[in-house]
C-alpha positions as CSV (number, residue, x, y, z in Angstrom):
1,X,-101.5,156.4,-62.1
2,X,-102.6,152.8,-62.1
3,X,-106.3,152.4,-63.1
4,X,-108.5,150.9,-60.4
5,X,-110.9,148.4,-61.7
6,X,-114.1,147.0,-60.1
7,X,-112.2,143.7,-59.9
8,X,-109.5,145.1,-57.7
9,X,-112.0,147.1,-55.7
10,X,-114.1,144.0,-54.9
11,X,-111.1,142.0,-54.0
12,X,-109.9,144.5,-51.4
13,X,-113.0,146.4,-50.3
14,X,-113.7,144.2,-47.2
15,X,-110.2,144.9,-45.7
16,X,-109.5,147.8,-43.3
17,X,-108.0,150.8,-44.8
18,X,-104.2,151.2,-44.5
19,X,-103.7,147.4,-44.5
20,X,-100.6,145.8,-45.8
21,X,-100.5,142.9,-48.1
22,X,-99.2,140.4,-45.6
23,X,-100.4,137.6,-47.9
24,X,-98.5,138.9,-50.8
25,X,-95.7,136.4,-50.2
26,X,-98.2,133.5,-50.5
27,X,-100.2,135.1,-53.3
28,X,-97.4,136.4,-55.5
29,X,-94.4,134.6,-54.2
30,X,-94.0,130.8,-54.0
31,X,-97.3,130.0,-55.5
32,X,-96.3,131.5,-58.7
33,X,-95.1,128.0,-59.3
34,X,-98.6,127.3,-60.3
35,X,-99.1,125.8,-63.7
36,X,-98.1,128.2,-66.6
37,X,-98.5,127.7,-70.3
38,X,-95.2,126.0,-71.0
39,X,-95.7,123.5,-68.1
40,X,-99.1,122.6,-69.4
41,X,-97.5,121.8,-72.7
42,X,-95.2,119.3,-71.2
43,X,-96.0,115.6,-71.6
44,X,-97.0,113.5,-68.5
45,X,-98.8,114.4,-65.4
46,X,-98.8,118.1,-64.3
47,X,-98.8,119.0,-60.7
48,X,-100.0,122.4,-59.5
49,X,-101.4,124.1,-56.4
50,X,-104.4,126.3,-55.9
51,X,-105.0,128.7,-53.0
52,X,-108.6,128.4,-51.6
53,X,-110.5,128.4,-48.4
54,X,-111.9,125.4,-46.4
55,X,-115.6,124.7,-47.2
56,X,-116.5,122.0,-44.7
57,X,-115.9,123.7,-41.4
58,X,-117.2,126.8,-39.5
59,X,-113.8,128.5,-39.4
60,X,-113.1,128.9,-43.1
61,X,-109.4,128.1,-42.8
62,X,-106.9,129.0,-45.6
63,X,-106.0,125.9,-47.7
64,X,-103.7,124.9,-50.6
65,X,-105.2,122.3,-53.0
66,X,-102.6,120.0,-54.6
67,X,-103.6,118.9,-58.0
68,X,-102.6,116.4,-60.6
69,X,-103.8,117.2,-64.1
70,X,-106.4,119.5,-62.8
71,X,-107.9,117.1,-60.2
72,X,-107.4,117.7,-56.5
73,X,-105.6,115.0,-54.7
74,X,-104.9,116.7,-51.3
75,X,-105.7,119.6,-49.1
76,X,-103.2,121.3,-46.8
77,X,-103.2,124.3,-44.6
78,X,-102.2,127.7,-46.0
79,X,-99.2,129.0,-43.9
80,X,-100.0,132.6,-44.6
81,X,-103.6,132.6,-43.5
82,X,-103.7,134.2,-40.0
83,X,-106.5,132.1,-38.9
84,X,-104.9,128.6,-39.2
85,X,-101.2,129.5,-40.2
86,X,-100.7,126.3,-42.2
87,X,-102.6,123.9,-40.0
88,X,-105.7,122.0,-40.9
89,X,-108.1,120.0,-38.8
90,X,-109.0,116.4,-39.7
91,X,-112.4,117.6,-41.2
92,X,-110.4,120.0,-43.4
93,X,-108.2,117.2,-44.7
94,X,-111.1,114.8,-45.1
95,X,-113.3,117.1,-47.2
96,X,-111.8,115.6,-50.2
97,X,-114.1,112.7,-49.5
98,X,-117.1,115.1,-49.9
99,X,-115.6,116.3,-53.1
100,X,-115.5,112.9,-54.7
101,X,-118.4,111.3,-52.8
102,X,-120.1,108.9,-55.3
103,X,-123.4,109.6,-53.4
104,X,-123.5,113.3,-54.4
105,X,-126.5,114.4,-56.3
106,X,-125.2,114.5,-59.7
107,X,-127.8,116.4,-61.6
108,X,-131.2,118.1,-60.9
109,X,-133.9,115.8,-59.5
110,X,-137.7,116.0,-59.6
111,X,-139.9,113.9,-57.4
112,X,-142.3,111.5,-59.0
113,X,-144.1,110.0,-56.0
114,X,-146.0,111.4,-53.0
115,X,-144.2,113.3,-50.3
116,X,-143.7,112.0,-46.8
117,X,-142.2,108.7,-48.0
118,X,-138.8,107.8,-49.4
119,X,-138.4,109.7,-52.7
120,X,-138.7,108.3,-56.2
121,X,-137.2,110.9,-58.5
122,X,-136.3,111.4,-62.1
123,X,-133.4,113.2,-63.7
124,X,-134.1,116.7,-65.0
125,X,-132.3,119.4,-66.9
126,X,-131.2,122.5,-65.1
127,X,-133.6,124.6,-67.1
128,X,-136.6,122.4,-66.3
129,X,-135.8,122.3,-62.6
130,X,-135.1,126.1,-62.3
131,X,-138.3,126.9,-64.2
132,X,-140.4,124.6,-62.0
133,X,-139.0,126.2,-58.8
134,X,-139.3,129.7,-60.2
135,X,-142.9,129.4,-61.4
136,X,-144.0,127.8,-58.1
137,X,-142.3,130.5,-56.0
138,X,-143.7,133.3,-58.1
139,X,-147.3,132.0,-57.8
140,X,-147.0,132.3,-54.0
141,X,-145.0,135.6,-54.2
142,X,-147.8,137.2,-56.1
143,X,-150.1,136.6,-53.2
144,X,-147.7,137.2,-50.3
145,X,-143.9,136.8,-50.6
146,X,-143.6,136.1,-46.9
147,X,-145.3,132.7,-47.5
148,X,-142.1,131.7,-49.1
149,X,-139.6,130.5,-46.4
150,X,-135.8,130.4,-47.2
151,X,-134.0,128.3,-44.6
152,X,-130.3,127.7,-44.2
153,X,-128.1,125.5,-42.2
154,X,-124.9,127.4,-42.5
155,X,-124.4,129.7,-45.5
156,X,-120.9,130.5,-46.6
157,X,-121.6,133.7,-48.5
158,X,-124.2,135.7,-46.6
159,X,-124.2,138.7,-48.8
160,X,-125.2,136.5,-51.8
161,X,-127.5,134.2,-50.0
162,X,-129.1,135.4,-46.8
163,X,-129.2,139.0,-48.0
164,X,-129.3,139.4,-51.7
165,X,-131.5,136.4,-52.6
166,X,-133.9,136.7,-49.7
167,X,-134.4,140.5,-50.1
168,X,-134.8,140.3,-53.9
169,X,-137.7,137.8,-53.6
170,X,-139.1,139.3,-50.4
171,X,-139.3,136.0,-48.5
172,X,-138.8,135.3,-44.9
173,X,-135.6,133.6,-43.7
174,X,-134.8,131.1,-41.0
175,X,-131.5,129.8,-39.7
176,X,-130.7,127.2,-37.0
177,X,-131.6,129.5,-34.2
178,X,-130.8,128.6,-30.6
179,X,-130.0,125.0,-31.7
180,X,-126.5,126.6,-32.0
181,X,-125.3,129.8,-30.2
182,X,-128.0,132.3,-31.3
183,X,-129.2,132.8,-27.7
184,X,-125.7,134.0,-26.9
185,X,-125.5,136.2,-29.9
186,X,-128.9,137.9,-29.0
187,X,-127.7,138.3,-25.4
188,X,-124.6,140.2,-26.3
189,X,-126.3,142.2,-29.0
190,X,-128.8,143.3,-26.4
191,X,-126.3,143.9,-23.6
192,X,-123.1,145.4,-25.2
193,X,-124.1,145.5,-28.9
194,X,-121.6,143.0,-30.3
195,X,-122.6,140.3,-32.8
196,X,-120.8,137.4,-31.0
197,X,-120.6,135.7,-27.7
198,X,-117.6,135.8,-25.3
199,X,-113.8,135.2,-25.5
200,X,-110.8,136.8,-23.7
201,X,-107.9,138.8,-24.9
202,X,-105.5,136.0,-24.9
203,X,-102.5,138.2,-25.5
204,X,-102.6,139.7,-22.0
205,X,-105.3,137.7,-20.1
206,X,-104.0,136.1,-16.9
207,X,-107.1,134.3,-15.6
208,X,-109.8,132.7,-17.8
209,X,-113.0,131.1,-17.0
210,X,-113.4,128.3,-19.7
211,X,-117.2,128.1,-19.5
212,X,-118.5,125.0,-21.3
213,X,-115.5,125.3,-23.8
214,X,-114.2,121.9,-25.0
215,X,-110.8,123.5,-25.0
216,X,-108.9,121.5,-27.7
217,X,-111.7,119.5,-29.4
218,X,-114.4,122.0,-30.3
219,X,-115.0,125.6,-31.5
220,X,-115.2,128.6,-29.3
221,X,-116.7,132.0,-29.9
222,X,-116.6,133.0,-33.6
223,X,-113.9,130.5,-34.7
224,X,-113.3,126.8,-34.6
225,X,-110.8,124.5,-33.0
226,X,-107.6,125.7,-34.5
227,X,-107.3,129.4,-33.7
228,X,-108.5,129.5,-30.1
229,X,-106.4,126.5,-28.9
230,X,-103.3,128.1,-30.5
231,X,-103.9,131.4,-28.6
232,X,-104.7,129.5,-25.4
233,X,-101.4,127.5,-25.6
234,X,-99.5,130.7,-26.0
235,X,-101.3,132.3,-23.1
236,X,-100.6,129.2,-20.9
237,X,-96.9,129.3,-21.8
238,X,-97.1,133.0,-20.6
239,X,-98.7,131.8,-17.3
240,X,-102.4,132.3,-17.8
241,X,-104.6,130.3,-15.3
242,X,-107.7,128.5,-16.4
243,X,-110.7,127.5,-14.4
244,X,-112.8,125.0,-16.4
245,X,-116.5,125.0,-15.8
246,X,-118.0,122.0,-17.4
247,X,-119.9,118.9,-16.3
248,X,-117.1,116.8,-18.0
249,X,-113.4,117.3,-17.8
250,X,-113.0,116.4,-21.5
251,X,-109.8,117.6,-23.0
252,X,-109.2,120.4,-20.5
253,X,-107.2,118.1,-18.3
254,X,-103.6,119.0,-19.3
255,X,-104.5,122.8,-19.5
256,X,-106.9,123.7,-16.7
257,X,-105.7,124.6,-13.2
258,X,-109.1,124.0,-11.7
259,X,-112.1,121.8,-12.8
260,X,-115.5,122.8,-11.6
261,X,-117.9,120.0,-12.5
262,X,-121.2,122.0,-12.7
263,X,-124.6,120.3,-13.1
264,X,-125.8,120.8,-16.7
265,X,-128.1,123.7,-17.2
266,X,-127.3,125.5,-14.0
267,X,-124.9,128.1,-15.4
268,X,-127.2,131.1,-14.7
269,X,-127.2,130.4,-11.0
270,X,-123.3,130.3,-11.0
271,X,-123.1,133.5,-12.9
272,X,-125.4,135.3,-10.5
273,X,-123.6,134.0,-7.5
274,X,-120.3,135.2,-9.0
275,X,-121.9,138.7,-9.4
276,X,-123.1,138.6,-5.8
277,X,-119.7,137.7,-4.5
278,X,-117.7,140.2,-6.6
279,X,-120.0,143.0,-5.2
280,X,-119.6,141.6,-1.7
281,X,-115.8,141.5,-2.0
282,X,-115.7,145.0,-3.4
283,X,-114.2,144.0,-6.8
284,X,-115.8,146.8,-8.7
285,X,-114.5,149.1,-11.3
286,X,-116.6,152.0,-10.1
287,X,-115.3,154.6,-12.6
288,X,-116.0,152.3,-15.5
289,X,-119.4,151.2,-14.2
290,X,-120.3,154.9,-13.6
291,X,-119.1,156.4,-16.9
292,X,-119.3,153.5,-19.5
293,X,-122.4,151.5,-18.5
294,X,-125.9,152.4,-17.6
295,X,-125.1,151.5,-14.0
296,X,-125.6,155.2,-12.9
297,X,-128.9,155.7,-14.8
298,X,-131.9,156.5,-12.6
299,X,-134.7,154.0,-12.8
300,X,-138.3,154.7,-11.8
301,X,-140.7,152.5,-9.9
302,X,-142.2,151.2,-13.1
303,X,-138.8,149.9,-14.2
304,X,-138.2,152.6,-16.9
305,X,-135.3,154.9,-17.0
306,X,-135.9,158.5,-16.0
307,X,-135.2,160.6,-19.1
308,X,-135.4,164.1,-20.5
309,X,-135.8,165.2,-24.1
310,X,-132.8,166.9,-25.6
311,X,-133.0,168.8,-29.0
312,X,-136.0,169.8,-31.0
313,X,-138.0,168.4,-34.0
314,X,-136.4,165.6,-35.8
315,X,-133.2,165.9,-33.8
316,X,-135.0,165.5,-30.5
317,X,-133.9,162.4,-28.5
318,X,-134.6,161.0,-25.0
319,X,-131.6,160.9,-22.8
320,X,-131.3,158.9,-19.6
321,X,-130.6,160.8,-16.3
322,X,-128.0,160.2,-13.6
323,X,-127.7,161.8,-10.1
324,X,-124.8,164.4,-10.0
325,X,-123.3,164.5,-6.5
326,X,-121.8,168.0,-7.0
327,X,-125.1,169.7,-7.9
328,X,-127.5,167.4,-6.1
329,X,-129.6,167.2,-9.2
330,X,-130.5,164.8,-12.0
331,X,-128.9,165.4,-15.4
332,X,-127.6,163.6,-18.5
333,X,-124.5,161.6,-17.9
334,X,-122.3,163.7,-20.3
335,X,-123.2,166.8,-18.2
336,X,-122.6,165.3,-14.8
337,X,-119.2,166.2,-13.1
338,X,-119.6,163.6,-10.4
339,X,-122.3,160.9,-11.2
340,X,-123.3,158.6,-8.5
341,X,-123.3,154.8,-8.9
342,X,-125.5,153.9,-6.0
343,X,-128.3,155.5,-4.2
344,X,-132.0,156.4,-4.1
345,X,-133.2,159.9,-4.9
346,X,-136.3,162.0,-5.9
347,X,-136.8,163.3,-9.4
348,X,-139.9,165.3,-10.2
349,X,-141.7,163.7,-7.3
350,X,-140.8,160.1,-8.3
351,X,-138.6,157.9,-6.2
352,X,-135.7,156.6,-8.3
353,X,-132.8,154.3,-7.8
354,X,-129.6,153.8,-9.8
355,X,-129.5,150.8,-12.1
356,X,-126.5,149.5,-10.2
357,X,-128.5,149.7,-6.9
358,X,-131.3,147.6,-8.4
359,X,-128.7,145.1,-9.7
360,X,-127.1,144.8,-6.3
361,X,-130.6,144.1,-4.8
362,X,-131.3,141.6,-7.6
363,X,-128.3,139.4,-6.8
364,X,-128.5,139.9,-3.0
365,X,-130.1,136.5,-2.6
366,X,-127.8,134.7,-5.0
367,X,-125.3,133.7,-2.5
368,X,-122.7,131.0,-3.0
369,X,-124.7,128.8,-0.7
370,X,-127.8,129.3,-2.8
371,X,-125.9,128.5,-5.9
372,X,-124.2,125.5,-4.4
373,X,-127.5,123.7,-3.9
374,X,-128.3,124.3,-7.6
375,X,-125.0,123.8,-9.3
376,X,-123.5,121.0,-7.4
377,X,-120.4,122.9,-6.7
378,X,-119.5,123.9,-3.1
379,X,-119.9,127.4,-1.8
380,X,-116.1,127.5,-1.1
381,X,-115.4,126.7,-4.8
382,X,-117.6,129.6,-5.9
383,X,-116.1,132.0,-3.4
384,X,-112.6,131.1,-4.5
385,X,-113.5,131.5,-8.2
386,X,-115.0,134.9,-7.6
387,X,-112.0,136.0,-5.5
388,X,-109.5,134.8,-8.1
389,X,-111.4,136.6,-10.8
390,X,-111.7,139.8,-8.9
391,X,-108.0,139.8,-7.7
392,X,-106.6,139.0,-11.1
393,X,-108.7,141.8,-12.6
394,X,-106.2,144.3,-11.2
395,X,-108.9,147.0,-11.1
396,X,-107.4,150.4,-11.8
397,X,-104.3,149.2,-13.6
398,X,-103.3,150.2,-17.2
399,X,-101.0,148.8,-19.9
400,X,-99.3,150.4,-22.8
401,X,-100.4,148.7,-26.1
402,X,-98.9,149.9,-29.4
403,X,-97.8,153.1,-27.7
404,X,-101.3,153.8,-26.2
405,X,-102.0,153.5,-22.4
406,X,-105.3,151.6,-21.9
407,X,-107.1,150.0,-19.0
408,X,-105.7,146.6,-18.1
409,X,-108.1,144.0,-16.7
410,X,-106.5,140.6,-17.5
411,X,-109.5,138.4,-16.8
412,X,-112.1,137.0,-19.2
413,X,-114.6,134.3,-20.1
414,X,-114.6,131.9,-23.1
415,X,-118.2,130.8,-23.7
416,X,-120.2,129.9,-26.8
417,X,-122.0,126.6,-27.1
418,X,-123.0,126.8,-23.4
419,X,-125.7,129.2,-24.6
420,X,-127.5,126.3,-26.1
421,X,-129.8,125.8,-23.1
422,X,-133.2,126.8,-22.0
423,X,-132.1,130.0,-20.2
424,X,-129.2,130.6,-22.6
425,X,-130.1,134.2,-23.3
426,X,-130.1,135.4,-19.7
427,X,-127.2,133.1,-18.8
428,X,-125.0,134.8,-21.3
429,X,-126.1,138.2,-20.1
430,X,-125.3,137.3,-16.5
431,X,-121.9,136.0,-17.5
432,X,-121.2,139.3,-19.3
433,X,-122.1,141.1,-16.0
434,X,-119.3,139.2,-14.2
435,X,-116.8,140.8,-16.6
436,X,-118.6,144.1,-16.6
437,X,-118.4,144.5,-12.8
438,X,-114.6,144.5,-12.8
439,X,-114.4,146.7,-15.9
440,X,-112.9,143.9,-18.0
441,X,-115.2,144.5,-21.1
442,X,-113.1,145.7,-23.9
443,X,-110.0,146.2,-21.7
444,X,-106.5,144.9,-22.6
445,X,-106.4,141.3,-21.4
446,X,-110.0,141.4,-20.6
447,X,-113.4,140.4,-22.0
448,X,-113.8,140.6,-25.7
449,X,-116.7,139.5,-27.9
450,X,-116.4,140.2,-31.6
451,X,-113.1,140.9,-33.5
452,X,-113.9,144.6,-33.4
453,X,-116.3,146.8,-31.5
454,X,-118.7,147.5,-34.3
455,X,-122.2,147.9,-32.8
456,X,-124.6,145.5,-34.4
457,X,-128.0,146.7,-35.7
458,X,-129.9,144.7,-33.2
459,X,-128.5,146.9,-30.3
460,X,-130.7,149.8,-31.4
461,X,-133.5,147.6,-32.6
462,X,-133.9,145.8,-29.2
463,X,-134.1,149.1,-27.5
464,X,-137.4,149.8,-29.3
465,X,-139.0,146.4,-29.7
466,X,-142.7,146.1,-28.9
467,X,-144.9,143.1,-27.8
468,X,-147.9,143.1,-30.0
469,X,-151.3,141.3,-29.8
470,X,-152.0,138.5,-32.3
471,X,-152.3,137.6,-35.1
472,X,-148.6,136.9,-35.4
473,X,-146.5,135.9,-38.4
474,X,-145.3,132.2,-38.3
475,X,-141.9,133.3,-37.0
476,X,-143.6,134.8,-34.0
477,X,-141.9,138.2,-34.4
478,X,-142.9,140.8,-31.8
479,X,-145.1,138.1,-30.2
480,X,-145.6,137.6,-26.4
481,X,-143.8,134.3,-26.8
482,X,-140.6,135.7,-28.2
483,X,-140.3,139.4,-28.2
484,X,-136.5,139.0,-28.9
485,X,-136.7,136.4,-31.6
486,X,-133.8,134.2,-32.7
487,X,-135.9,132.3,-35.3
488,X,-135.9,128.8,-33.8
489,X,-136.9,126.1,-36.4
490,X,-138.5,123.9,-33.8
491,X,-140.9,126.7,-32.8
492,X,-141.8,127.3,-36.5
493,X,-142.6,123.6,-36.8
494,X,-144.8,123.8,-33.7
495,X,-146.6,126.9,-35.2
496,X,-147.2,125.0,-38.4
497,X,-148.6,122.1,-36.5
498,X,-150.9,124.1,-34.3
499,X,-151.2,127.7,-35.6
500,X,-154.3,128.6,-33.6
501,X,-152.4,128.0,-30.3
502,X,-149.9,130.7,-31.3
503,X,-152.3,133.1,-32.9
504,X,-151.0,132.6,-36.4
505,X,-153.3,132.9,-39.4
506,X,-151.0,132.4,-42.4
507,X,-148.5,129.6,-42.8
508,X,-145.6,129.3,-45.3
509,X,-146.5,127.4,-48.5
510,X,-143.0,127.1,-50.1
511,X,-139.7,126.2,-48.5
512,X,-136.2,126.7,-50.2
513,X,-133.8,124.8,-48.1
514,X,-130.2,125.9,-48.4
515,X,-127.6,123.3,-47.1
516,X,-129.9,122.3,-44.2
517,X,-131.4,118.9,-43.2
518,X,-134.0,119.6,-40.5
519,X,-135.2,116.0,-40.1
520,X,-131.7,114.8,-39.1
521,X,-130.2,117.9,-37.7
522,X,-132.8,119.3,-35.3
523,X,-134.5,118.0,-32.2
524,X,-138.0,116.5,-32.2
525,X,-138.1,114.8,-35.6
526,X,-141.8,113.9,-35.4
527,X,-142.8,117.6,-35.2
528,X,-140.6,118.4,-38.2
529,X,-142.1,115.5,-40.3
530,X,-145.6,116.8,-39.6
531,X,-144.8,120.4,-40.3
532,X,-143.1,119.5,-43.6
533,X,-146.3,117.7,-44.8
534,X,-148.0,121.1,-44.8
535,X,-145.6,122.7,-47.3
536,X,-147.1,122.7,-50.8
537,X,-143.6,122.8,-52.4
538,X,-140.1,122.2,-51.2
539,X,-136.9,122.9,-53.1
540,X,-133.6,121.7,-51.7
541,X,-130.1,123.1,-52.6
542,X,-127.5,120.6,-51.5
543,X,-124.8,118.3,-52.7
544,X,-126.6,115.3,-51.1
545,X,-130.0,113.7,-51.0
546,X,-130.6,114.4,-47.3
547,X,-133.3,112.8,-45.2
548,X,-135.4,115.9,-45.6
549,X,-134.9,116.0,-49.4
550,X,-135.6,112.3,-49.6
551,X,-139.0,112.6,-47.9
552,X,-140.2,116.1,-48.8
553,X,-138.2,117.7,-51.8
554,X,-140.2,118.3,-54.9
555,X,-137.0,119.5,-56.6
556,X,-133.3,119.0,-55.6
557,X,-130.8,121.3,-57.1
558,X,-127.2,119.8,-56.8
559,X,-124.8,122.3,-55.2
560,X,-121.1,122.0,-55.6
561,X,-118.9,121.3,-52.5
562,X,-115.6,123.2,-52.5
563,X,-115.5,123.6,-56.3
564,X,-117.2,127.0,-56.4
565,X,-116.6,130.7,-55.7
566,X,-117.7,132.2,-52.3
567,X,-116.8,135.2,-50.3
568,X,-115.6,137.7,-49.2
569,X,-114.7,135.6,-46.2
570,X,-113.3,136.9,-42.9
571,X,-109.9,135.3,-42.0
572,X,-109.1,137.2,-38.8
573,X,-107.6,135.6,-35.8
574,X,-108.6,138.5,-33.6
575,X,-105.2,140.2,-33.8
576,X,-104.8,140.4,-37.5
577,X,-107.5,141.3,-39.9
578,X,-107.8,139.5,-43.2
579,X,-110.2,138.7,-46.0
580,X,-110.1,135.8,-48.4
581,X,-112.2,134.1,-51.1
582,X,-113.2,130.5,-51.7
583,X,-111.8,129.8,-55.1
584,X,-112.8,126.5,-56.9
585,X,-109.7,124.3,-57.1
586,X,-111.4,122.5,-60.0
587,X,-114.5,122.7,-62.1
588,X,-117.8,121.6,-60.4
589,X,-118.1,117.8,-60.7
590,X,-121.0,116.1,-62.5
591,X,-123.8,118.7,-63.2
592,X,-123.5,120.5,-59.9
593,X,-123.3,124.3,-59.7
594,X,-122.1,126.7,-57.1
595,X,-124.9,128.3,-55.0
596,X,-124.3,131.8,-56.5
597,X,-124.8,130.4,-59.9
598,X,-128.0,128.7,-58.8
599,X,-129.4,131.9,-57.3
600,X,-128.4,133.8,-60.4
601,X,-130.5,131.3,-62.4
602,X,-133.4,131.3,-60.1
603,X,-133.6,135.1,-60.0
604,X,-133.4,135.4,-63.7
605,X,-136.3,132.9,-64.1
606,X,-138.3,134.6,-61.4
607,X,-137.8,138.1,-62.9
608,X,-135.9,139.3,-59.8
609,X,-132.3,139.5,-61.1
610,X,-132.1,142.8,-62.9
611,X,-132.9,146.4,-62.1
612,X,-133.9,148.2,-59.0
613,X,-134.6,145.9,-56.1
614,X,-133.2,143.0,-58.1
615,X,-130.7,140.4,-56.9
616,X,-127.7,142.2,-58.5
617,X,-128.5,145.4,-56.9
618,X,-128.6,143.8,-53.5
619,X,-125.3,142.1,-54.2
620,X,-123.8,145.5,-55.0
621,X,-125.1,146.9,-51.7
622,X,-123.8,143.9,-49.8
623,X,-120.3,144.3,-51.3
624,X,-120.3,148.0,-50.7
625,X,-120.4,148.9,-54.5
626,X,-122.8,151.8,-54.0
627,X,-122.5,155.5,-53.4
628,X,-118.9,156.7,-53.8
629,X,-118.0,153.2,-55.0
630,X,-120.8,152.9,-57.6
631,X,-118.4,153.1,-60.4
632,X,-117.1,149.6,-59.4
633,X,-120.6,148.1,-59.3
634,X,-121.7,145.0,-61.1
635,X,-124.0,146.0,-64.0
636,X,-127.6,145.3,-63.0
637,X,-128.8,144.8,-66.5
638,X,-126.6,141.9,-67.6
639,X,-126.3,138.4,-66.0
640,X,-122.6,138.0,-64.9
641,X,-120.3,135.1,-64.6
642,X,-119.5,134.4,-61.0
643,X,-115.8,134.5,-61.6
644,X,-116.3,138.0,-63.1
645,X,-118.0,139.2,-59.9
646,X,-114.9,138.3,-57.9
647,X,-112.6,139.7,-60.6
648,X,-111.1,136.3,-61.7
649,X,-110.8,136.0,-65.5
650,X,-110.8,132.8,-67.5
651,X,-107.8,130.6,-67.0
652,X,-105.7,129.0,-69.7
653,X,-106.7,125.5,-68.9
654,X,-110.4,125.8,-67.9
655,X,-110.0,125.0,-64.2
656,X,-106.5,126.3,-63.6
657,X,-106.5,129.7,-61.7
658,X,-103.4,131.9,-61.4
659,X,-102.6,133.6,-58.1
660,X,-101.5,136.6,-60.2
661,X,-105.1,137.2,-61.0
662,X,-106.3,137.2,-57.4
663,X,-105.7,139.4,-54.3
664,X,-107.9,137.5,-52.0
665,X,-106.3,138.3,-48.8
666,X,-105.1,141.4,-47.2
667,X,-103.9,141.7,-43.7
668,X,-103.0,144.4,-41.1
669,X,-102.1,144.0,-37.5
670,X,-103.9,146.1,-35.1
671,X,-103.8,146.7,-31.4
672,X,-106.7,146.1,-29.1
673,X,-106.5,149.5,-27.4
674,X,-110.1,150.6,-27.6
675,X,-112.7,150.2,-24.9
676,X,-116.3,149.4,-25.5
677,X,-118.5,152.3,-24.3
678,X,-122.0,150.8,-24.9
679,X,-122.3,148.3,-22.1
680,X,-125.4,147.9,-20.1
681,X,-126.2,146.5,-16.6
């Protein structure tokens, strides 16, 4: 029997069991033409190719780096990566400019002048810079680790950065919040439990609402502007109709059947009107709403669900009640033979209504005429859209997928960046209700969200959140301002500038900025400038001297661009699951380092690298190298080389990596036959 090493375990642990090596042709076939020892011995230039993953974009496309004498000269798409199948967007091709950018930070920098003005810096050694950051952070951590703020723009290896580093030092963390799509993420987590926003099942969808989606020139839910347009074009060739909801026609012209030029920021009104009209037209999947949502749950006058306690002791749990028509009594849904979707009843002397009845009442006033005045669309357009959506849903139909008969509701919504508005959270929820009413959520051809139906941790967390009295922490968690908190940097800036207004007593003293430039990237620059003046110390990890680093960084640690290890990275296109790695196509330029190397150095200097609760232990947990898999774990008493973490040994020529040492991608096709059972009205 072949011995399984930690190297092989890590390289394949993130892939679904039973997968096949669909990438083996790429990894072990043609690309075995990579440089080998006898080629390296030849005189003259040596051309070779390195398999890696795009660094610059959101989508993490598979790439092949063409090299001459160990230096990258071109990036091309990897034809075996299911996400981009050999294509590459202009940004992907152009990231070679970032790699060789002469303006990169070439070595660690330490500020020598006052903050708040353009920086004067001196060159430092890595050891000096790391020790300065570590000692400053530790001084604050000893008093309160939450006064250290780790902030990211977009991290490319969450298990190593957002999780392991933050948890090992005990700091708070902050992302970009609702400046991107976070409001949509929170909405779907709260409503159906998925960690994503909305997209249709393009394989079988016949009618799609393209809601604020710049069809061919921007990203959609989860992935960027290569995967979704490819699926969309195939669906159009099959006959899928598209209604494009957007103030601007943009690139949808050749693809959309209907353009609905809605007024900016009025999407919630349109979604509510569509719900109103679907109910009025009777386009309702009653069995689905009754059995697979909380539509039949009985709600008391105070807005809480009528419940009973089932079980005893530690196993006791509160279960919502429905009205069973056969017995004329309230009981748990799983026990009811004939639960009722609509109606008003009496339970223990309390008047109760079903959740769906309350929802019908809620949208009763949201007529197409009402929405027309707000959205700028006509009532006739809204009615036609609702009718088309409901009729194309084919409520009650089924389809055989991979030999399994499943519900078939070929309508869906693509929505992502439209959540970036003041009412984005409730807007995304209302849009989800549109698909839910016709039973399209999780159905073949219908409304999908993430690439699988794994229920995200916030689904249960949001069920139990509480609104507390001040004082609050500076992220305003559990506050009356944001009980469901997405961590908006602009609000943190406002809190820092006026803590008394928000009932905050302690402010962060140290900021570690990971690939983020708040002064240039976020709205209301004056507020960010004032807030950053209040940090006692700022460390920046970035390949460039950003505006924020220029004005406020005490230390800049030069990160590599693509020339580093990162992963594991999801490479799914929704219909195939795959995992890949970012492999450095050459050694880091200048004195830059990959972020994992930087965090290993920082944690070692801070005394948080080894042992229980240390960085390496959190990495093991993130990679699943615990419990039954503990034998594959990274030793927590020795500082590893990053290439060893990913199971890639030294190469014969320093920067030359051999595909035979890597199994960075494993794929398996899977049908979308399951239905989500945790939806909520």
